[in-house]
N, C-alpha and C positions, 0 to 999 in steps of 0.2 A: 377211252380215257383211262389212264393208269392211276391208281389210288395211291396216295401217300398219307401216312398217319404218324404223327409224332406222339409218343406216349410219355407220361411222367417218368422221371428218373427212378421213382420208387418201384416202377413196374418192370425195370430192366430184367429182372429175374424171370418174369413171366415170358419174355421173348424166347429165352432159351428153352422153356417148357413147350413153347409153340413150334419150335423147330421140327421139321418132318424131313427125314433123309429121302432123297429122290426128287424133292420139289422146293428145297429151301436153300438160301445162302445166309450164312451167319458169320458176323465178325464182331468180337468184343475187344475193344482197345481200352487203354487206361483212361480215356475220356468219354467214349460213347459206345453204344451197342446198336447194331443194325441187324434186322431180320428181314430178308426179302424173300417173297414167295411168287411162284408161278413164272411164266415167260410170256411177256408181251411182244418182245422182238429179240432176235438173235443176230449177232454179228456174223456176216457170211464168211465162209471160209475162202480165202484168197491165195492163189498160188504165187510163187516167186521165191527166190533165194533168200530174201531178207523181208519177209512179210510183216515183221513187227514194226518197221519204219513207218509203214502207212497206217498203223493203228490209230494214233491220235486223230487224224483227219477222218477216217472211217467211223470212229466212235462218235465224233462230233456231228457227222451227217446223220448217224443213226439216232442220236439223242434229239436232234432238231426235228425229227419225224414223229417223235413221241412227246406226250405231255402229261404230267401228273395233274390230277384234279385239284382245284384250288390255286392253280398257277405256280405251284412249287416247281423248281427245276427237276427234270427227269434225271435218272441216274442209271449208270451201267455198273454191273457187279460181276465178278468172276476172278479168273486166274490166267496168268501169263506163263508160258513154258520157259524152261531154261534155254532150249535150243530156238534160235530166231527163225528156223525154217519150219517149225512146227506150229500148228494153229493155236490161237488163244481160245479160251473158253469164257466168252463175255456175252451177257444177255441184259436186256432191260426187263426188269421184273414186273409182274402185275401189281404187286403191292410192296411198299417199303415202309417198315416201322422202325422208328428211332427212339432210343432212350439214353439215359446217362450211363455212367459206369456201372458195370455188372459186379454185383457183390453177392457171393455165395458164402455159406457157412464153411467152417473149416473141419467138417466131419471127415471121417476116413473115407477113402474112395469106395464107390459102389462097385463091388466086384462083378465082372461079367459072369453069367451063369456057365457052369460046366467048363471052366478054364483048367481043371486039373489035368486033363488029357488033351494035350495040344502037341502039334508038330512044328519044329522050328528049323528053318534051313537058311544058313547065311549065303549071300551071293555078293562077292566072292567068298571063298573060305578064308578065315582070318590069316593063315600063312600066306595065301596068295595076295591078299591085300597088303601085307607087310612087304612082299616082294615088289609090288607096285610102287610103294612109297620109296623103296631103295632105288629103283630105276628112275623115279622122278628126282631123287637127290643127286643121282649121277649127272643129270641134266644141268644142275646148278654149277657144276664144275666147268662146263662150257661157257658159262657167263651170260647166257641169253635169258633163261628162265629165272624170274625173281620170286614167284610164288605160284603154287597150284593147289587147288582143293580137290581132294580125292574122296569119293564117297563109297559106301557100301550099303547093302540092304539086308533086312531080315524077312524072310517069307514065313508067316505065321498062319497056321491052319487050326481052327478051333472045331470042336465036335458039333457046335450049334452056331446059328447065325449070330454075327456080331451085333450088339445093341448099340448102334451109332449114337443115339440120343444120350444113353448113359455114358458112353465114352466122351462125348462132347462135354457133358457136365463135369465129369472128373478132371478133364483138362482144364477147364475154366476154374474149377475149385483150387487146383494146385499151382496155377500159374496166373494169380490175380493181377500181376504187374505187367504181363505180356499181352499177346494178341492171339486170342483163341478164334479159330475159324473152322468152318465146314462149307465146302463147295460141291454142289452136284456136278458130276462130269459126264459128258456125253459117252455113250457106250462105244468102246473100241479105241478111244484116243490114248496115246501114251502107254501101250501095252505090249510093245514089241518083244520085251524080255520077260513077260509075266503071263503065265497060263494058269489061271485059277481052276479049281476043280469044276468039271463039267456040270455038276449038279447045281452050281450057282445060277444057271440060266441067265435071265435078263435082270438079276437083282440090281438095284441102284448102286452106282459106284460113286464113292465120296472121297474127296481130298480133305483130310482132317488134321489139325495140328494145333500147337501152341508155340508160336514164334516169339522169341524175345526181341526180334530186330525189326525196327521200323526202317523201310527203305526211303520213304519220303511221304510227307503230308503237306497239302497246300490249303491254306485258308485265306481268301482274299489275296492280297499281294505278298503274303509271307509264306515261307517254307521252312520245314524242319526235316532233317535226316539224322538217324542214330546208328551209324554203322558200328558193328561189333567184330572184333578180331583179336585173338588171343584168349585162350580159355583154360580152365582147370576144373576137374571134377570136384564137387563139394564132399564134405565128410560129415557123418552124423555126430562126431565128436566136435563140440564147439571151438575147443582149443586148436585142434587140427584144421578145422574149417577156416579159421581166421589165419592160421599160418599159411595155408594154401593161397588165400586170397592176397596176402602180403607178398608172398613169393611171386604170384602172377604179376602184380603191379611192379615188382622189381626186376622181372625177367627180361634180359636183353633180347632174347630170341622172340618172346612174345611182343615186346614193345616194337621191335623191328617189323613183325608181321602186321601189327596194328598201324604203324606209320605208312606202310605201303598202301593200305586200304584208304586211310584218311587222305593221302595225297591224291589218289585216283577220285575219290568222291568230290574232293574240293575242286579238282580240275574239271570234272564233268559239270558241276553246278555253277561255277564262276561265270561262264558265258551268259547265263540266264539272269544274273543277279546285279543290282546296283550296289548291293552291300552283302557281304558273306563273312560270318563270324565263325571261326574255327579255333576252339581252344588249344593251347599249346601242349596240354598234358592230358592223357586219358584218365578216366575214373573207372571205378568198378560197379558192375551191376550183377545181380544174382537171380537165378531161377531156383526152382526146388532141387535141381540136380547139378547146375554148373555155376562157375564164376566167369565173367567175361570182362575184358577191356572194352570200354565204351567212350565214344566221343559224340556229343550232340552238336550238330552243325545247323546253324540258323541263317536265314537270309531274306532279303527283300527283292522281289522280282522287278527286273527292269521293264518287262513287257507283261501287263496284267492278263493278257489273253493266253499265256502259256498254261496249259492244263496240268493237273497233277499227274495224269497218264503220260504226257509228254516228258515231264521231269523223271518219272519212274523209268521210262525207257532210255532216257539219256544216261541214267546210272546203271542200268542192267546190261550185263551182269557185273557186279563190283568184284574186286579182287577178294572180298570176304567169302564169296561162294563159287568163284571161278579161278581166279589167279591173274598174274600179270607177267609179261604182256598177254593180252586176252586171247589172241589167236594162237599163240604157242601153248597157253594153258588149256585151251579147248582141245587142241591136238593131243596133248598129254592125257586129258581126261578121256577121250575117245579111244586112245590106245590102252588105257589102264582099267576102265570100268566095263565089266561084261553085262551091262544093263542099260536100258533107256531111263534117263532121269525124269522124263516126262515133265511134271510141274514142280518136282523137287528142285529147289534153289531157283525157282522162278519168283513170281510175286502174286499175291492175293490182295484184292481190295476193291475199291469203288471210285467212281469219278462222276460228278454230276455236270449238268449242262453249263453251269457257270465256270467250271474248271476246278472247283474245290474237289478234294478227295483225299484218300489215305490208302497207301500200298505197303504192305509188309513182305518181308523176305520169307519164302516158303521153305522154312526149316523146321525141325522137331515135328515131323509130319509123317503121315502114312496114307496110302490108298486102301480103301475098305470096299469089299464086295462080298456079300453073302458071308460065308464062313472064313474068308481069307483077308488077311492084311499084308501089305508090303510096307514095312518101315524103312525110313532112310536116315542116314546120318553121314556127315562128312567132316574132314579135318584139314586145316590149312598147313601145307608143307612149305617150309622155307629153309634156307641153309641153316644147318644145325639141328634140324628136326630128327627125331628118333622113330624109326618104324614101330617099335613096341609102344612108344608113348602115344603115337598118333592112333594106333589101333585101340588103346585104352580110352582115348578121347571119344572115338566114335561109339565105343561101348557105353560110356557115361551118357552120351546124348540119346542113345536108344532108350534110356531109362524114363525119359519123359513120357513116351507112349506105353512102355511096359508097366510103369506105375499106374497109369490111367486104366490099364487093362487089369490091374490087380495081380501082375506077374513080376513084380519087382524083387521079391524075396522067395528063394534065393535067385541071384542072377544066373541065367542059363550059361553053361560053358560055351556054347556057340557065340554068345554075345561078348564074353570076356576074351574069346580066343584061346582058351586053355588047350594045351597040347598033351 
């Protein structure tokens, strides 16, 4: 029997203190906080060219074989990769504890110990990333590709082991309106392009981040999605910060990028809905480092048996993290990115036996193992994009994790792309 415990909202901050790297799943959203521990059952790895399509049925069967004490619906938690041929990391935990919104103080970030002497290696190098953007822009001239998201990584090596618990708290403290997560990953998955220091041995490997983007949530017969597309770095100067926000909202290039994403999200969700509400104009949302164009899409399900996981996979990957047309964007990504995305631009979340659940887009994230971190960031390329501006956008997005590590000032030249 699997245990389920719901704790008072006032105790939400205790859940993050109870988190343990290597054995826990943590997700704090603007509405609720979930801490899951242990592993009662694991979704088996299944072969096939498109294994993600069978996930909803296999998860439903897995949940049917488990039960929480007290009669509460069992829950599956974990991460879905970007690439549909790669395995998902989904488990039924031994225990699941729920609370309300996580509220931490606004104190300064807890600095990781011994971060003064660290090594930073960008993959690809900034100038190579810019060349990749230029090559992608050349494809737009052929009229087939409408958008592609190109990512890059930073490999960070510290002199001592990363304190994952401290990093998680810092992310939650600086991103109170987003989705802070930490997922324990099975050894060896999604590491084709990453070779950590051999001294790490069998250290726990954790996917950690603070995403601003909700992929989809389902509560009863209602759903909500909140795609983001079109971004601008924030400024420490209030006047300049507001100017950047207003410029983003007025930008023809960014509004076009956003419209491409909203069209795709609406098309993916409409077959599942008896009613779908899509605002005609985007709004602005902010994180500690970025401004984003945002649209909240809501709907009522035509079939009450459709689960949150099925909805998430119907949306994944959205043009916000891949591009459009999807197949051509994937091809461009494979040709341009010299690394395996793994769970970056996938989804993190949960789904219970009743079908309710919440899935967020896996961005502003890193993989952590021992003394090593691999940070991820991407930028949406559309006609009119500038290679230099897209590089700057990825540099700004890296700041979410760098700030949480206490490495935000000064920003390393490798992040900025200084030449």
